[in-house]
C-alpha positions as CSV (number, residue, x, y, z in Angstrom):
1,X,-118.9,-47.2,-210.7
2,X,-117.5,-44.1,-212.4
3,X,-119.6,-41.0,-212.4
4,X,-121.1,-39.7,-215.5
5,X,-119.7,-36.4,-216.9
6,X,-123.1,-34.8,-216.0
7,X,-122.9,-35.7,-212.3
8,X,-119.3,-34.5,-212.2
9,X,-120.2,-31.2,-213.9
10,X,-123.1,-30.6,-211.5
11,X,-121.0,-31.4,-208.4
12,X,-118.5,-28.8,-209.6
13,X,-121.3,-26.3,-210.2
14,X,-122.5,-26.8,-206.6
15,X,-118.9,-26.4,-205.4
16,X,-118.6,-23.0,-207.1
17,X,-119.5,-19.6,-205.6
18,X,-122.1,-19.0,-208.2
19,X,-125.8,-18.6,-207.4
20,X,-128.4,-19.3,-210.1
21,X,-131.9,-18.5,-211.2
22,X,-133.2,-20.6,-214.1
23,X,-136.2,-19.9,-216.3
24,X,-137.0,-22.7,-218.8
25,X,-140.2,-22.7,-220.9
26,X,-140.6,-26.4,-220.8
27,X,-138.2,-28.1,-223.2
28,X,-135.1,-29.0,-221.3
29,X,-136.8,-28.5,-217.9
30,X,-135.2,-31.8,-216.8
31,X,-132.0,-29.9,-216.3
32,X,-133.7,-28.3,-213.2
33,X,-134.4,-31.7,-211.6
34,X,-130.9,-33.0,-212.5
35,X,-129.4,-30.0,-210.7
36,X,-131.6,-30.6,-207.7
37,X,-130.9,-34.3,-207.6
38,X,-127.2,-33.8,-206.8
39,X,-126.3,-32.9,-203.3
40,X,-125.4,-29.2,-202.7
41,X,-128.1,-27.7,-204.9
42,X,-129.3,-25.5,-202.0
43,X,-125.9,-23.7,-202.2
44,X,-126.4,-23.0,-205.9
45,X,-130.0,-22.7,-207.1
46,X,-131.8,-19.7,-205.8
47,X,-134.9,-20.3,-207.9
48,X,-136.1,-22.3,-210.9
49,X,-139.3,-21.4,-212.8
50,X,-141.1,-22.9,-215.8
51,X,-143.1,-20.1,-217.6
52,X,-144.8,-22.5,-219.8
53,X,-147.9,-20.6,-220.9
54,X,-147.5,-17.5,-223.2
55,X,-149.0,-15.2,-220.5
56,X,-146.6,-16.7,-217.9
57,X,-143.6,-16.0,-220.2
58,X,-144.8,-12.4,-220.9
59,X,-145.1,-11.8,-217.2
60,X,-141.6,-13.1,-216.6
61,X,-140.1,-10.9,-219.3
62,X,-142.2,-7.8,-218.4
63,X,-143.3,-7.6,-222.0
64,X,-144.5,-9.8,-224.9
65,X,-141.6,-11.3,-227.0
66,X,-141.7,-11.1,-230.7
67,X,-141.1,-14.8,-231.0
68,X,-141.6,-17.2,-228.1
69,X,-138.9,-19.7,-229.3
70,X,-135.9,-17.7,-230.4
71,X,-132.4,-16.7,-229.2
72,X,-133.4,-13.1,-228.3
73,X,-136.2,-14.5,-226.1
74,X,-133.8,-16.9,-224.4
75,X,-131.5,-14.0,-223.8
76,X,-134.3,-11.8,-222.4
77,X,-135.3,-14.6,-220.1
78,X,-131.7,-14.9,-218.9
79,X,-131.5,-11.2,-218.2
80,X,-134.8,-11.3,-216.2
81,X,-133.4,-14.3,-214.3
82,X,-130.2,-12.5,-213.5
83,X,-132.2,-9.5,-212.2
84,X,-134.4,-11.8,-210.2
85,X,-131.2,-13.3,-208.7
86,X,-130.1,-9.8,-207.6
87,X,-133.4,-9.3,-205.8
88,X,-133.3,-12.8,-204.1
89,X,-129.7,-12.5,-203.0
90,X,-128.7,-8.9,-202.5
91,X,-126.0,-10.0,-200.1
92,X,-124.2,-11.9,-202.8
93,X,-121.8,-10.0,-205.1
94,X,-123.5,-9.5,-208.5
95,X,-120.5,-11.0,-210.2
96,X,-121.4,-14.3,-208.5
97,X,-124.9,-14.3,-209.8
98,X,-126.1,-16.0,-213.0
99,X,-129.4,-15.9,-214.9
100,X,-130.2,-18.9,-217.2
101,X,-132.9,-18.7,-219.9
102,X,-134.0,-21.5,-222.2
103,X,-136.7,-21.9,-224.7
104,X,-137.3,-24.8,-227.1
105,X,-139.6,-26.1,-229.8
106,X,-139.5,-29.9,-229.5
107,X,-141.5,-32.9,-230.7
108,X,-145.0,-32.9,-229.4
109,X,-148.4,-34.8,-229.8
110,X,-149.3,-32.5,-232.6
111,X,-147.5,-31.7,-235.9
112,X,-145.2,-28.7,-236.0
113,X,-144.5,-26.6,-239.1
114,X,-141.2,-25.3,-237.9
115,X,-137.9,-26.9,-237.1
116,X,-137.1,-28.4,-233.7
117,X,-134.8,-25.9,-232.0
118,X,-133.3,-25.3,-228.6
119,X,-132.0,-21.9,-227.4
120,X,-130.1,-21.4,-224.1
121,X,-128.8,-18.1,-222.8
122,X,-126.6,-17.0,-219.9
123,X,-126.6,-13.6,-218.3
124,X,-124.0,-12.3,-215.8
125,X,-123.0,-8.9,-214.6
126,X,-120.3,-8.8,-217.4
127,X,-121.4,-11.1,-220.1
128,X,-124.3,-12.4,-222.3
129,X,-123.8,-15.8,-223.9
130,X,-126.1,-18.0,-226.0
131,X,-126.1,-21.6,-227.1
132,X,-128.3,-23.3,-229.6
133,X,-128.8,-26.2,-231.9
134,X,-131.4,-27.3,-234.5
135,X,-132.4,-30.9,-234.2
136,X,-133.3,-33.2,-237.2
137,X,-137.1,-33.2,-237.3
138,X,-138.5,-36.7,-236.9
139,X,-135.3,-38.4,-235.9
140,X,-136.1,-38.6,-232.2
141,X,-139.1,-38.7,-229.9
142,X,-139.8,-35.9,-227.4
143,X,-138.1,-37.7,-224.5
144,X,-134.8,-37.9,-226.4
145,X,-135.0,-34.3,-227.5
146,X,-135.8,-33.3,-223.9
147,X,-132.6,-35.1,-222.9
148,X,-130.5,-33.1,-225.4
149,X,-132.1,-29.8,-224.4
150,X,-131.4,-30.5,-220.7
151,X,-127.8,-31.3,-221.4
152,X,-127.2,-28.1,-223.4
153,X,-128.6,-26.2,-220.4
154,X,-126.3,-28.0,-218.0
155,X,-123.3,-27.1,-220.2
156,X,-124.3,-23.5,-220.3
157,X,-124.7,-23.6,-216.5
158,X,-121.2,-25.2,-216.2
159,X,-119.5,-22.6,-218.3
160,X,-121.3,-19.8,-216.4
161,X,-119.8,-21.2,-213.2
162,X,-116.3,-21.6,-214.8
163,X,-116.5,-25.3,-214.6
164,X,-114.6,-27.6,-217.1
165,X,-117.3,-28.8,-219.5
166,X,-115.1,-30.6,-222.0
167,X,-116.3,-34.1,-221.0
168,X,-119.9,-33.0,-221.0
169,X,-119.6,-31.5,-224.4
170,X,-118.1,-34.7,-225.8
171,X,-121.0,-36.7,-224.3
172,X,-123.6,-34.4,-225.8
173,X,-121.9,-34.2,-229.2
174,X,-121.8,-38.0,-229.3
175,X,-125.6,-37.9,-229.3
176,X,-125.9,-35.4,-232.1
177,X,-126.2,-36.3,-235.8
178,X,-123.4,-35.3,-238.2
179,X,-125.2,-32.2,-239.4
180,X,-126.4,-31.1,-235.9
181,X,-124.0,-28.7,-234.2
182,X,-123.9,-26.6,-231.1
183,X,-123.7,-22.9,-232.0
184,X,-122.6,-20.3,-229.5
185,X,-122.2,-16.6,-229.2
186,X,-120.7,-14.3,-226.6
187,X,-120.8,-10.6,-225.8
188,X,-118.7,-9.1,-223.0
189,X,-120.0,-5.8,-221.6
190,X,-118.0,-2.6,-221.6
191,X,-117.2,-1.6,-218.0
192,X,-119.6,1.4,-218.3
193,X,-122.5,-0.9,-219.3
194,X,-122.0,-3.0,-216.2
195,X,-121.6,0.0,-213.9
196,X,-124.9,1.4,-215.2
197,X,-126.7,-1.9,-214.8
198,X,-125.4,-2.4,-211.3
199,X,-126.3,1.2,-210.3
200,X,-122.8,2.2,-209.5
201,X,-122.8,4.8,-212.3
202,X,-125.8,7.0,-213.2
203,X,-125.2,7.2,-216.9
204,X,-122.5,6.2,-219.4
205,X,-121.4,8.1,-222.5
206,X,-121.4,5.5,-225.2
207,X,-120.5,7.6,-228.2
208,X,-117.0,8.8,-229.1
209,X,-118.3,12.3,-228.8
210,X,-117.6,14.0,-225.5
211,X,-120.2,13.3,-222.8
212,X,-122.1,16.2,-221.3
213,X,-119.9,17.7,-218.7
214,X,-122.5,19.6,-216.6
215,X,-126.2,20.1,-216.2
216,X,-126.3,23.1,-218.7
217,X,-124.9,20.9,-221.4
218,X,-127.4,18.2,-220.5
219,X,-130.5,20.3,-220.8
220,X,-131.9,18.5,-223.9
221,X,-132.3,14.7,-223.7
222,X,-133.9,12.6,-226.5
223,X,-134.9,9.3,-225.0
224,X,-135.8,6.3,-227.2
225,X,-135.1,2.8,-228.3
226,X,-133.7,3.9,-231.6
227,X,-134.4,0.5,-233.1
228,X,-133.4,1.6,-235.7
229,X,-132.6,5.4,-235.6
230,X,-133.9,7.2,-238.7
231,X,-134.2,10.5,-240.5
232,X,-137.2,11.5,-238.3
233,X,-135.1,11.2,-235.2
234,X,-132.4,13.4,-236.8
235,X,-134.9,16.0,-237.8
236,X,-136.4,16.1,-234.3
237,X,-133.0,16.6,-232.8
238,X,-132.2,19.4,-235.2
239,X,-135.4,21.2,-234.5
240,X,-135.0,20.7,-230.7
241,X,-131.4,22.1,-230.8
242,X,-132.5,25.1,-232.8
243,X,-135.5,25.9,-230.5
244,X,-133.8,25.4,-227.2
245,X,-130.3,26.6,-228.1
246,X,-128.6,23.5,-226.8
247,X,-127.1,20.3,-228.3
248,X,-129.2,17.2,-227.9
249,X,-128.0,14.0,-226.1
250,X,-129.8,10.8,-227.2
251,X,-130.6,8.4,-224.4
252,X,-131.1,4.6,-224.4
253,X,-132.3,2.9,-221.2
254,X,-131.3,-0.7,-220.5
255,X,-134.7,-1.3,-219.0
256,X,-138.0,-0.4,-220.4
257,X,-141.5,-0.3,-218.9
258,X,-143.0,-2.0,-221.9
259,X,-140.3,-4.4,-223.1
260,X,-137.8,-7.0,-221.7
261,X,-134.4,-5.5,-220.6
262,X,-131.7,-5.2,-223.1
263,X,-129.1,-8.0,-222.8
264,X,-125.5,-7.2,-223.8
265,X,-125.8,-8.7,-227.3
266,X,-128.9,-6.6,-228.1
267,X,-127.3,-3.5,-226.5
268,X,-124.1,-4.0,-228.6
269,X,-126.2,-4.2,-231.8
270,X,-128.3,-1.2,-230.8
271,X,-125.2,0.9,-230.1
272,X,-123.4,-0.2,-233.2
273,X,-126.4,0.7,-235.4
274,X,-126.7,4.1,-233.8
275,X,-123.1,5.0,-234.2
276,X,-123.2,3.9,-237.8
277,X,-126.2,6.2,-238.2
278,X,-124.5,9.2,-236.6
279,X,-120.9,8.8,-235.3
280,X,-120.9,12.3,-233.9
281,X,-124.1,12.2,-231.9
282,X,-124.0,12.2,-228.1
283,X,-125.4,8.8,-226.9
284,X,-126.0,8.1,-223.2
285,X,-126.8,4.7,-221.7
286,X,-128.9,4.8,-218.5
287,X,-131.1,2.5,-216.4
288,X,-134.0,4.9,-216.2
289,X,-137.1,3.4,-217.8
290,X,-139.6,5.9,-216.6
291,X,-139.7,9.7,-217.1
292,X,-139.8,10.1,-213.3
293,X,-136.4,8.3,-213.1
294,X,-135.1,10.2,-216.1
295,X,-136.1,13.5,-214.5
296,X,-134.2,12.6,-211.3
297,X,-131.2,11.7,-213.5
298,X,-131.3,14.8,-215.6
299,X,-132.9,17.6,-213.5
300,X,-133.6,20.8,-215.4
301,X,-133.7,19.2,-218.8
302,X,-136.1,19.3,-221.6
303,X,-137.1,15.8,-223.0
304,X,-137.7,15.4,-226.7
305,X,-140.7,13.1,-227.2
306,X,-143.3,12.2,-229.7
307,X,-147.0,12.6,-229.1
308,X,-147.4,8.8,-228.8
309,X,-144.9,8.8,-226.0
310,X,-146.5,11.8,-224.3
311,X,-149.9,9.9,-224.3
312,X,-148.2,6.9,-222.6
313,X,-146.7,9.1,-219.9
314,X,-150.2,10.1,-218.9
315,X,-151.5,6.5,-218.7
316,X,-152.3,5.3,-215.1
317,X,-151.0,1.7,-215.9
318,X,-147.5,3.0,-215.6
319,X,-148.3,4.1,-212.0
320,X,-149.8,0.9,-210.7
321,X,-153.2,2.0,-212.1
322,X,-153.3,4.9,-209.7
323,X,-154.3,8.4,-210.9
324,X,-153.1,9.7,-207.6
325,X,-149.6,8.2,-208.1
326,X,-149.6,9.5,-211.6
327,X,-150.3,13.0,-210.5
328,X,-147.7,12.8,-207.8
329,X,-145.2,11.7,-210.4
330,X,-146.1,14.7,-212.6
331,X,-145.6,17.0,-209.6
332,X,-142.2,15.5,-208.9
333,X,-141.1,15.9,-212.5
334,X,-142.1,19.6,-212.3
335,X,-140.1,19.9,-209.0
336,X,-137.1,18.6,-211.0
337,X,-137.8,21.5,-213.4
338,X,-138.1,19.2,-216.4
339,X,-140.2,19.9,-219.5
340,X,-141.3,18.2,-222.7
341,X,-140.9,19.3,-226.3
342,X,-143.6,17.4,-228.0
343,X,-143.6,16.4,-231.7
344,X,-146.7,15.3,-233.5
345,X,-146.8,11.7,-234.8
346,X,-148.8,9.9,-237.5
347,X,-150.9,7.2,-235.7
348,X,-153.3,4.9,-237.6
349,X,-153.2,7.2,-240.7
350,X,-154.0,10.4,-238.7
351,X,-151.6,13.1,-237.5
352,X,-151.8,13.3,-233.7
353,X,-150.7,16.6,-232.1
354,X,-150.4,17.7,-228.5
355,X,-153.8,19.3,-228.8
356,X,-155.3,15.8,-229.6
357,X,-154.1,14.3,-226.3
358,X,-156.1,14.1,-223.2
359,X,-153.4,15.0,-220.6
360,X,-153.8,15.9,-217.0
361,X,-153.4,19.7,-216.5
362,X,-150.2,19.2,-214.4
363,X,-148.5,17.4,-217.3
364,X,-149.8,19.6,-220.0
365,X,-148.3,22.6,-218.2
366,X,-144.9,21.1,-218.7
367,X,-145.3,20.7,-222.5
368,X,-144.3,22.8,-225.5
369,X,-145.5,21.7,-228.9
370,X,-143.7,21.6,-232.2
371,X,-146.2,22.7,-234.9
372,X,-147.2,20.4,-237.7
373,X,-145.8,22.8,-240.3
374,X,-142.3,22.3,-238.6
375,X,-142.4,18.6,-238.3
376,X,-144.8,16.1,-240.0
377,X,-142.7,12.9,-240.6
378,X,-144.4,9.6,-241.2
379,X,-141.4,7.4,-240.8
380,X,-141.1,5.2,-237.7
381,X,-138.7,2.6,-236.3
382,X,-141.6,0.0,-236.1
383,X,-142.3,0.4,-239.8
384,X,-138.7,0.2,-240.7
385,X,-138.3,-3.1,-238.8
386,X,-141.3,-4.5,-240.7
387,X,-139.7,-3.4,-244.0
388,X,-142.3,-0.8,-244.7
389,X,-141.4,2.5,-246.4
């Protein structure tokens, strides 16, 4: 009896040099058992998890996603899976590791208002890819939708392992209705992005402007997500440059203590938006999510921060809920001779200044405040994303 295209695909996956970590929120989880049913899975699958509950998915991502069933969430899951693969198999070359993320909204035992959708993402050291389709609601039961979701995951796995997926795609397309189509996107990383993510390069100058050449030129660093950048950011940079007599370098970290890591598609979008906002600004990409790591990366610098960020720096939850660890971190930042230029922020309708914050003395000693008369902007990236003025 001839093999199915799916068995053939999986056998070739297991014969490749690739090692996988898969995270599937439920829909399509049969792909995991199908991979394990074919001999050779122990050579390929490092780990497979099913973060079904909302809390489980939040723990997997390291932060709560905006939407649980979406392409960005699948991509964040894939990035987390790839990072997990690096921890599980440090002896394997990162280019042979793959993270797979999948999230779906399928037929269930209770009515659903939204469409039935499947999102699959692949993360490697050099690429982010996504696959998706929207299924005709009410045309199939859950079992059939599960089958389709699992096959899309297997195709994504096959392509990540450089396996020929043509026969599998034909088999899947044969089961789709005329208006149902597989959509895919792909973003290849710039070499510098990959080097920063792999730790072989400390930082990467993203912008066309010349990167800081020495520590003196790097003495003012403005960290942030810049999602999106706005006039308030520009004004803060102008004030900081005037006060400190140095040009300002903006910094985006791939990883963040409060949010999922940036995949390459999201990073590309973030950088493109920033460069459209200010093509001449210095923009650095790092993998330094905490200010302790930023201080080690940019010793002797002054960080430009808002009062809300300053308050978070003092929270013990960022130091494994240990005040002792927090205070040691503050002492270490001081040893790196780093300081903070703190701008007041409007929070819950009230202007919050440095004086309003309850900071440990060791941290407060590292701070210089920008007076409210110099800066009192109400604009924020969060409000802009929500479409608020």
